[in-house]
C-alpha positions in Angstrom: -1.8 10.9 1.2 -3.8 10.9 -2.0 -2.4 13.8 -4.0 -3.3 15.3 -7.4 -0.7 17.2 -9.4 -2.5 18.2 -12.5 -3.4 15.7 -15.2 -4.2 12.2 -14.0 -4.4 11.8 -10.3 -1.5 10.3 -8.4 -2.5 8.2 -5.5 -0.8 6.9 -2.4 -2.4 4.6 0.2 -0.3 4.6 3.3 0.0 1.8 5.9 0.1 3.8 9.0 -0.7 7.5 8.9 -1.2 10.2 6.4 -0.8 14.0 6.8 -3.9 16.0 5.9 -2.5 19.1 4.2 -4.6 21.3 2.0 -5.3 21.4 -0.8 -4.5 17.7 -1.1 -7.5 15.4 -1.1 -8.1 13.2 2.0 -6.3 10.0 2.6 -7.2 6.7 4.3 -8.1 7.5 7.9 -5.3 7.4 10.4 -7.4 5.7 13.0 -8.5 2.9 10.6 -5.0 2.1 9.4 -3.6 2.3 12.9 -6.4 0.0 14.1 -5.6 -2.6 11.3 -1.9 -2.6 12.1 -2.3 -2.6 15.9 -4.9 -5.4 15.8 -2.5 -7.6 13.9 0.6 -6.7 15.9 -1.2 -7.1 19.3 -2.8 -10.4 18.4 -1.4 -13.3 20.4 -2.0 -15.7 17.5 0.7 -16.6 15.0 -1.6 -15.7 12.2 -2.6 -12.0 12.3 -6.3 -11.3 12.8 -7.3 -8.3 10.6 -10.9 -7.0 10.2 -11.9 -7.7 6.6 -14.4 -4.8 6.4 -17.2 -4.5 3.9 -16.9 -5.8 0.4 -19.2 -3.1 -1.0 -18.3 0.5 -1.8 -20.5 3.6 -1.8 -22.0 4.7 -5.1 -19.5 6.4 -7.2 -16.6 5.1 -5.2 -13.7 2.8 -6.3 -14.7 -0.8 -5.5 -12.7 -3.0 -3.3 -11.8 -6.0 -5.4 -10.4 -8.8 -3.3 -9.2 -10.8 -6.3 -6.5 -8.2 -6.8 -4.8 -9.7 -3.8 -4.2 -12.9 -5.8 -0.9 -11.3 -7.0 0.4 -11.4 -3.4 2.1 -14.4 -1.8 -0.1 -16.1 0.8 2.7 -15.9 3.4 5.7 -13.8 4.1 8.4 -15.4 6.3 5.8 -17.6 7.9 3.3 -14.7 8.5 -0.1 -14.9 6.8 -0.9 -12.1 4.4 -4.4 -11.1 5.3 -6.9 -8.9 3.5 -7.8 -5.7 5.3 -10.4 -3.1 4.0 -10.2 -0.8 7.0 -7.4 1.5 5.8 -9.2 2.0 2.4 -12.6 3.0 3.7 -12.2 6.8 3.8 -10.3 7.0 0.4 -12.7 5.0 -1.8 -14.9 8.0 -2.8 -12.0 10.5 -3.1 -12.1 12.2 -6.6 -8.4 11.6 -7.2 -8.7 7.9 -6.5 -11.9 7.6 -8.5 -10.2 9.3 -11.5 -7.2 7.1 -11.3 -8.3 3.6 -10.2 -10.7 1.0 -11.5 -10.4 -1.1 -8.3 -8.3 -1.4 -5.2 -7.5 -3.9 -2.4 -5.1 -4.0 0.6 -3.5 -6.7 2.8 -1.3 -6.9 5.9 1.1 -9.4 7.5 2.4 -8.7 11.0 4.5 -10.4 13.7 2.8 -9.8 17.1 6.0 -10.8 18.9 8.3 -8.2 17.3 5.9 -5.5 15.8 7.3 -6.0 12.3 4.8 -5.8 9.5 4.3 -5.3 5.8 1.3 -3.6 4.3 0.5 -3.8 0.6 -1.9 -1.9 -1.6 -2.8 -3.3 -5.0 -4.5 -0.9 -7.5 -5.8 -1.5 -11.0 -5.5 1.9 -12.8 -8.0 2.9 -15.4 -5.2 3.6 -17.9 -3.1 0.5 -18.5 -0.2 0.9 -18.4 -0.1 4.3 -16.6 2.3 6.9 -18.1 5.8 7.0 -16.6 5.2 10.4 -15.0 2.1 9.1 -13.2 4.0 6.1 -11.8 6.8 8.5 -10.7 4.3 10.8 -9.0 2.7 7.8 -7.3 6.0 6.6 -5.9 7.0 10.1 -4.7 3.6 10.7 -3.1 3.6 7.3 -1.4 7.1 7.6 0.0 6.5 11.2 1.2 3.3 10.1 3.0 4.9 7.1 4.7 8.1 8.9 5.6 6.4 12.0 6.9 5.9 9.9 10.1 9.3 8.2 9.9 11.8 11.0 9.7 11.4 12.0 6.1 12.6 10.3 2.9 16.3 9.5 3.2 16.9 7.8 -0.1 15.6 6.0 -3.2 16.9 3.1 -5.2 16.0 0.6 -7.9 16.7 -3.1 -7.8 15.7 -6.3 -9.6 13.6 -8.3 -7.1 11.8 -11.5 -8.2 12.8 -10.9 -11.8 11.2 -7.5 -12.1 12.3 -3.8 -11.5 11.3 -2.6 -8.1 11.6 1.0 -6.8 12.6 1.2 -3.2 12.2 4.1 -0.8 13.9 4.6 2.6 12.8 6.7 5.5 15.2 8.1 8.0 13.3 6.2 10.7 13.9 2.8 9.2 10.7 2.3 7.2 11.1 1.0 3.7 8.7 1.2 0.7 8.6 -0.9 -2.5 6.7 -0.3 -5.7 6.2 -2.8 -8.6 4.2 -2.6 -11.8 2.9 -6.1 -12.8 2.4 -5.7 -16.5 0.7 -9.0 -17.1 -1.9 -8.3 -14.4 -2.2 -4.6 -15.1 -1.8 -3.6 -11.4 0.4 -1.5 -9.2 1.6 -2.9 -5.9 2.9 -0.4 -3.3 4.2 -1.7 0.0 5.5 -0.3 3.2 7.3 -2.3 5.9 9.1 -2.1 9.2 11.6 -4.5 10.7 15.0 -6.1 10.2 13.4 -9.1 8.4 12.6 -6.9 5.5 9.1 -8.4 5.0 8.4 -5.9 2.3 11.3 -7.2 0.2 10.2 -10.7 0.7 6.6 -9.9 -0.2 7.7 -8.2 -3.5 9.9 -11.1 -4.3 6.9 -13.4 -4.1 4.6 -11.4 -6.3 2.8 -13.4 -8.9 2.6 -11.7 -12.3 
C-alpha cells in the first residue's frame, strides 16, 4: 500500500501483495510482486533468478536507482540478494511516491528449497532526514500492508541490530518486517521476510551505512 495521510506522503512498498482500498493511492502490482517472489522461490538454482526489469522510468515518475542497493549485503545466509524492478513498476508514477521519494530500488533473496525469502525496498526521500512522524507513518503503513495478507499486525518492537536502531513488525501469520534509517547514506530500508532463518534480520544486520 502507498498511503497518504495529509502532509508529506508516507509510502510502503510491499513484497507480496497490497490491498487496494480507496482513497489510498495504488501500490505495486500484486501480480508483479508475486511473480518476482515465485520466480525466485521456484528456481531450481541456488542463486535466485529474478527479472531485473527496465532501468528507465516514465516521465514524471520516481527513477529506479540501482546504486541504492549498494547498502544491502550481497548475500544473506548463502542466498544472493538480487535486484528486482518488477514489484516497483506500477508505483513509480504514483503521486504519493513522487512527492516523497527522489529514487527507489528493490531486491530479493529466496531459498527455492524452503520458500523462505527476504524482500528489501531502499528509498531515498526528498527530505533528508524525514520527520519522525513521516517515518512512523511509513512503518505503520508498510506493516499494515504486509500483514493484511498474513493475519494482521500482531506486534511491534525496537532493537539494536548491526549497531543501529531497527523497528520490527510481526504479523500473526509469521511474517516479519524491519525498518532502518541509514543516516550516512540518507536512505530508508524496509524489509519483509518469511521463514525460521529470519533472513530479514540477517539482511538488516549486514546493511552498509
